[in-house]
N, C-alpha and C positions, 0 to 999 in steps of 0.2 A: 557468447562463452563470459566474457567480461561481467555480464548483467548477472549470470548464472553463478559465477564465482563469488559476486560481490554480495548475492544474496545469501549464500551459504556461508561466506565468513561472518557477515553482519549476523545471521540467525544464530553461529555459535557464539560470538561475544553476546547478543542480547540474552542468551540463556544464563550467563554469567554475571550481567549487570541487572539494575535496578532502574525504571523509569525510561524505558526506550520506546514506547508507543509514541508519546508527543514527537519526541525529535526523528522519531521514525517516518511519522506521516508528513513531517515538514520537510524532511530530506526527498522523501518521493515526490513532493510537489514540486520541490525545485528542481528535481531531475526530469520532471514531467514538462515543466515550464522551460527549461532549457533546451530539451529534445523539441518541443512546439518551435524554437528559432531554427532548427534546421533547414539550410539552405537547400534551393533545389539540386546544386551541384556540390552538396557537401561530400567531404572525405571523411573516412571512419576515424582516423585516428585524432584529427581537429576538431570534427562537428559531432561525433556520434559515442565515441569512447566515455568521454566524462558524463553525458548525461545517462549513458546505460548504466555505469558503475554507479552514480547517484540513486537511480529507481531501484536497482538490486539492492544496494544497502539499505533504503529506506523501507523496501518491501520486508527484509530479511531482521530490520528492527522493529517492525512492527508486529509482524506475525506471531512471534513468541508470546509477547505480553498479551495479544488479541485471544490466543489459544488458553493461555493460563487464566484470563478473565472469565474466559467460555466455561472452564472447568472447576473454577473456585467455589468451594462451598459443595461440591457434587459427592454425594457418598462416593466411597471407593468401588461399591458394587454397581455402580450406574455409570461410572467414568467411561466405558467403552460406548454406551450410548450418547453420553456428552459428547465426547471424541466425535463419533460417527454422524452426530447434528452438526458439528462444526466443519466439519469435511464437507459434508452434504450442502451445506449452506455458501462455503467457498466454491463449490463447483457451481451451484445455481448462480451465486453472485457472478463469479466470472462469465457465465454463458450470457446472463441479462446485460451484465455491464458491456460485454463486447458487442450485442445487438445494439445498445443505445449508442456506444462510439461510434460504430459502423455507419450508424444512420446519421449521426452528425458529420460523419467524416465525407460520405458521399456527396458529391458535388451535384448541383441541380441539374435534372435531366434536360437534356439538349438533343439536338439532332444530330450532332455528331460525338465522337468520342470526346470524353475530357482531356485538355491536355495538362502537363505537369504543373501548371501554375494553379489550375483549379484544383487537383488532385492535392498538392502541397496546401492550399487554403484550407480544405476539406480536415486533411490531416491536423493542422495547427489546430482548427475548431474542436477536434475530438480531443487532443492532448489537453488543451487549455480547459475543458470541461472535465477531464479525468483529475486535473490537478487541483481544480476548483472543489470537487468531491473530496479529495484528499486533504484538503485545507478546511472544509466543511467538519470531517472526521476528526481532525486535529482540533479544532474549536469544541466539539462536544468531549472529545478527551480531557480537553484543557479545563472546561467547566465539571467534569465529573472529579477531576483531580482537584480543583479548588473545594469542591463540596467535600471530598474526602480529607482534606487539611482542616477545612471548618470544624469536622465533626471530631478531628483529633488523630484520624487515621491517615498517615503518610501516603500509603499506598492501599491497593485493594487486598482482600486476604488472599493467601497463597492458596494454592490447590491442595487439598488434602494429601498428605504424606510428601508434601515437598517441602525443601527448606527454604527458609526467607529469601535467600540470596537469589533465588531463582523466580521471584515476583516481578510482574511488568509494572 
């Protein structure tokens, strides 16, 4: 619940702010790296709540501008198709990402069932890989932002029919 609540609150805020993509990806990476440090005998309030809130906030801050960028410049009559492609790519990306992270998290096969330490190591490996992916996306967003500033455009174009305050 805290992750979902943070995601909703951050999405609401990102819809009213500008420039939330890069901070959102960095907050997401920080939350994933913090979660990767979760001890085997961790407690919810001291070890899981903080990273969950950061992950949710990072996702919420990043999803809104990513959606805006995905439909930027699309003619209004094609907005439904563009939105459908964005949602499809999120679903496929989530499924592919989950498959890759599950493969990374799976402990090496052995004759006995893996113990908690092996499982924790696998989860840490997957969470660090997810954080690195978010950092790579942040680097890409930073490069695009710098290119836009060099060309005189402070932010990417707003989707057709939206207000300038809703740009990512």
